[in-house]
C-alpha positions as CSV (number, residue, x, y, z in Angstrom):
1,M,-32.0,19.0,-1.1
2,R,-31.1,22.1,0.9
3,I,-28.2,24.3,-0.2
4,G,-25.8,22.8,2.3
5,E,-26.6,19.3,1.0
6,L,-26.2,20.4,-2.6
7,A,-22.8,22.0,-1.9
8,A,-21.6,19.0,0.0
9,L,-22.6,16.7,-2.8
10,L,-20.6,18.6,-5.3
11,G,-17.7,19.4,-3.0
12,V,-18.1,23.2,-3.0
13,S,-19.0,25.7,-0.3
14,T,-22.5,27.2,0.1
15,R,-20.9,30.5,-0.5
16,T,-19.8,29.3,-4.0
17,V,-23.4,28.2,-4.7
18,R,-24.8,31.6,-3.6
19,H,-22.1,33.4,-5.7
20,Y,-23.2,31.4,-8.8
21,H,-26.8,32.4,-8.1
22,H,-25.8,36.0,-7.7
23,Q,-23.9,35.9,-11.0
24,G,-26.8,34.3,-12.8
25,V,-24.8,31.2,-13.7
26,L,-26.9,28.8,-11.6
27,P,-30.7,29.2,-11.9
28,E,-32.6,29.9,-8.7
29,P,-34.6,26.9,-7.6
30,P,-38.1,27.0,-6.2
31,R,-38.4,27.8,-2.5
32,R,-40.3,26.0,0.2
33,A,-43.0,27.7,2.3
34,N,-40.4,28.6,4.9
35,G,-38.3,30.4,2.3
36,Y,-35.5,27.8,2.0
37,R,-34.3,26.9,-1.5
38,E,-35.2,23.4,-2.6
39,Y,-32.7,21.8,-5.0
40,G,-33.3,18.7,-7.2
41,M,-31.4,16.5,-9.6
42,R,-31.3,19.1,-12.4
43,D,-29.8,21.7,-10.0
44,A,-27.0,19.3,-9.0
45,V,-26.3,18.6,-12.7
46,A,-26.2,22.3,-13.5
47,L,-23.8,23.0,-10.6
48,A,-21.5,20.1,-11.7
49,R,-21.6,21.5,-15.3
50,V,-20.6,25.0,-14.1
51,R,-17.7,23.6,-12.2
52,R,-16.5,21.6,-15.2
53,L,-16.9,24.6,-17.5
54,V,-14.9,26.9,-15.1
55,E,-12.2,24.2,-14.9
56,L,-12.0,24.2,-18.7
57,G,-11.2,27.9,-18.6
58,L,-14.6,29.4,-19.4
59,S,-15.6,32.7,-17.7
60,L,-18.7,32.7,-15.5
61,E,-20.5,34.7,-18.3
62,E,-19.6,32.1,-20.9
63,A,-20.7,29.3,-18.5
64,R,-24.0,31.1,-17.9
65,D,-24.7,30.9,-21.6
66,V,-24.0,27.2,-21.8
67,I,-26.2,26.5,-18.7
68,A,-29.0,28.6,-20.2
69,E,-28.9,26.4,-23.3
70,D,-28.9,23.3,-21.1
71,R,-32.3,24.2,-19.7
72,S,-34.0,23.3,-22.9
73,R,-32.2,20.0,-23.2
74,E,-33.3,16.6,-21.9
75,L,-31.6,15.6,-18.7
76,P,-30.2,12.2,-20.0
77,E,-28.5,14.1,-22.9
78,I,-26.8,16.4,-20.4
79,L,-25.7,13.5,-18.2
80,A,-24.3,11.6,-21.2
81,E,-22.3,14.7,-22.1
82,I,-20.9,15.0,-18.6
83,D,-20.1,11.3,-18.6
84,A,-18.2,11.7,-21.9
85,D,-16.2,14.6,-20.4
86,L,-15.3,12.5,-17.4
87,A,-14.3,9.6,-19.7
88,A,-12.0,11.9,-21.6
89,Q,-10.4,13.1,-18.3
90,E,-9.8,9.5,-17.3
91,A,-8.1,8.7,-20.6
92,D,-6.0,11.8,-20.2
93,I,-5.0,10.9,-16.7
94,R,-4.0,7.4,-17.9
95,R,-1.8,8.9,-20.6
96,R,-0.2,11.3,-18.2
97,R,0.5,8.5,-15.7
98,A,2.1,6.4,-18.4
99,R,4.3,9.3,-19.3
100,L,5.2,9.9,-15.6
101,A,6.1,6.2,-15.2
102,E,8.5,6.5,-18.1
103,T,10.0,9.7,-16.7
104,L,10.4,8.1,-13.3
105,A,12.1,5.1,-14.8
106,R,14.6,7.4,-16.6
107,A,15.2,9.4,-13.4
108,E,16.0,6.2,-11.5
109,D,18.5,4.9,-14.1
110,G,20.1,8.3,-14.4
111,T,19.2,9.0,-18.1
112,L,16.6,11.8,-17.5
113,G,17.5,14.9,-19.5
114,P,16.4,18.5,-18.7
115,D,13.8,18.5,-21.5
116,D,12.4,15.0,-20.8
117,T,9.5,16.1,-18.7
118,A,8.0,17.7,-21.9
119,S,5.7,15.9,-24.3
120,P,7.5,13.5,-26.8
121,D,6.5,15.8,-29.7
122,L,8.1,18.8,-28.0
123,V,11.2,16.8,-27.1
124,D,11.6,15.8,-30.7
125,F,11.1,19.5,-31.8
126,L,13.7,20.7,-29.3
127,R,16.2,18.1,-30.5
128,V,16.2,19.3,-34.1
129,V,15.4,23.1,-33.9
130,D,18.4,25.4,-34.1
131,V,18.4,27.3,-30.7
132,P,21.3,29.7,-30.3
133,A,23.7,29.5,-27.3
134,S,22.0,32.3,-25.4
135,K,20.8,32.8,-21.8
136,S,17.6,34.3,-23.0
137,A,17.0,31.5,-25.5
138,A,17.6,29.0,-22.6
139,W,15.0,30.8,-20.5
140,D,12.5,30.8,-23.4
141,R,13.2,27.0,-23.9
142,D,12.6,26.3,-20.2
143,L,9.3,28.3,-20.3
144,L,8.2,26.4,-23.4
145,V,8.8,23.1,-21.6
146,L,6.8,24.3,-18.6
147,V,3.9,25.6,-20.7
148,D,3.9,22.3,-22.5
149,S,3.6,20.3,-19.3
150,M,0.7,22.4,-18.2
151,S,-1.3,22.4,-21.5
152,T,-4.2,20.3,-22.6
153,A,-3.7,18.0,-25.6
154,D,-5.5,20.3,-28.0
155,D,-3.5,23.4,-26.8
156,R,-0.3,21.4,-27.1
157,Q,-1.1,20.4,-30.6
158,R,-1.8,24.0,-31.7
159,T,1.4,25.2,-30.1
160,L,3.5,22.6,-31.8
161,A,1.9,23.3,-35.1
162,M,2.8,27.0,-34.7
163,L,6.4,26.1,-33.7
164,D,6.8,23.8,-36.7
165,T,5.7,26.6,-39.0
166,L,8.1,29.1,-37.5
167,A,11.0,26.6,-37.5
168,A,10.4,26.0,-41.3
169,D,10.6,29.7,-42.1
170,P,14.2,31.0,-42.3
171,Q,13.1,34.6,-41.9
172,A,11.1,33.8,-38.7
173,A,14.1,31.8,-37.3
174,A,16.4,34.8,-38.0
175,R,14.0,37.2,-36.4
176,G,13.8,35.0,-33.3
177,Q,17.6,34.9,-33.0
178,E,17.7,38.7,-33.4
179,F,15.3,39.0,-30.4
180,Y,17.5,36.6,-28.3
181,R,20.6,38.7,-29.2
182,R,18.9,42.0,-28.3
183,L,17.7,40.5,-25.0
184,D,21.2,39.2,-24.2
185,E,22.5,42.8,-24.8
186,L,20.3,43.9,-21.9
187,A,21.8,41.4,-19.4
188,D,23.6,44.2,-17.4
189,A,21.1,47.0,-18.2
190,E,18.6,48.7,-15.9
191,P,14.8,48.4,-16.3
192,D,14.6,52.0,-17.5
193,D,17.1,51.5,-20.3
194,P,15.6,53.1,-23.5
195,R,16.1,49.9,-25.4
196,V,13.6,48.1,-23.2
197,P,10.3,49.7,-24.6
198,E,11.6,49.5,-28.2
199,L,12.4,45.7,-27.9
200,A,9.1,45.1,-26.0
201,A,7.1,46.8,-28.7
202,A,8.9,44.9,-31.5
203,M,8.4,41.5,-29.8
204,A,4.8,42.2,-29.1
205,D,4.0,43.3,-32.6
206,Y,5.8,40.3,-34.1
207,S,4.1,37.9,-31.7
208,V,0.6,39.3,-32.5
209,R,1.1,39.3,-36.2
210,H,3.1,36.1,-36.8
211,V,3.2,33.8,-33.7
212,L,0.2,33.8,-31.3
213,H,-2.9,34.1,-33.6
214,D,-5.6,32.3,-31.6
215,L,-3.2,31.4,-28.8
216,R,-3.4,35.0,-27.5
217,P,-4.3,35.5,-23.9
218,G,-8.0,35.4,-23.3
219,P,-10.2,38.0,-21.5
220,G,-9.5,36.5,-18.1
221,W,-5.7,36.7,-18.5
222,N,-3.8,39.0,-16.1
223,P,-0.2,40.0,-17.2
224,E,0.8,39.8,-13.6
225,Q,0.6,36.0,-13.8
226,M,3.9,36.1,-15.7
227,E,5.8,37.4,-12.7
228,P,6.8,33.9,-11.2
229,F,8.3,32.9,-14.6
230,L,10.6,35.9,-14.9
231,E,13.1,34.4,-12.5
232,G,16.5,33.9,-14.2
233,L,16.2,37.1,-16.3
234,S,18.0,40.3,-15.6
235,P,15.9,43.3,-14.4
236,A,15.9,44.8,-17.9
237,Q,15.1,41.5,-19.6
238,A,12.2,40.9,-17.2
239,E,10.9,44.4,-17.9
240,V,10.9,43.7,-21.7
241,V,8.8,40.6,-21.1
242,R,6.4,42.5,-18.8
243,Q,5.9,45.3,-21.3
244,A,5.5,42.9,-24.3
245,T,3.0,40.8,-22.3
246,R,0.9,43.9,-21.5
247,L,1.0,45.0,-25.2
248,I,-0.1,41.5,-26.4
249,T,-2.9,41.4,-23.8
250,R,-4.1,44.9,-24.8
251,A,-4.1,43.8,-28.5
252,G,-6.2,40.7,-27.6
253,H,-8.8,42.9,-25.7
254,E,-9.0,45.2,-28.7
255,Q,-9.9,42.3,-31.1
């Protein structure tokens, strides 16, 4: 195959293929006498593998290490692993469609609640956990539902395990309610209020030490990605979340 044929086969652009070559993620194939690259089956498999790894959240550097290991493996073994990945995706899609069908049915009969788009385990957790009547707590709850709906099964399980641990600890619950109270006190404050950096530092330190653990943002995380989710918070409250997120990200990079 030529580069255009390879790109079309995998549904990417030739520019993407060249970028992967430039980054060392996709090995350079042999060239014909006229200088054109000549791609074969193993190149197509490698490109498919890179796409899958990137979709799973790996950086190009991490994907490059995996692809380098693949070069020493037999092609049938690699293909079998890709097939297993696709089978797992199919099973996940079937589960999600089943959940969606249940949600649609409840929407049609008027029994759909605000938290019912979350996973059943999170819905059960939210029904029993003691969340204070607080605007900042309501925002945190909505964000949790959104993150849950976007998470993989493994990430969701780790998050729920962490939440269950916190809910069972009276001191952790009290600290969480204290944070909500201090955020609510900033409802009418300006972003440069001196209480903002103090609360951000306290929240970041507590999160790093007792909450996030291995759920901390990875190397590719950009704190600016939080901006769309700050709607509904006052300017000072949003600034607390911004500063806390930057501090948590910095702590993750220093690990």
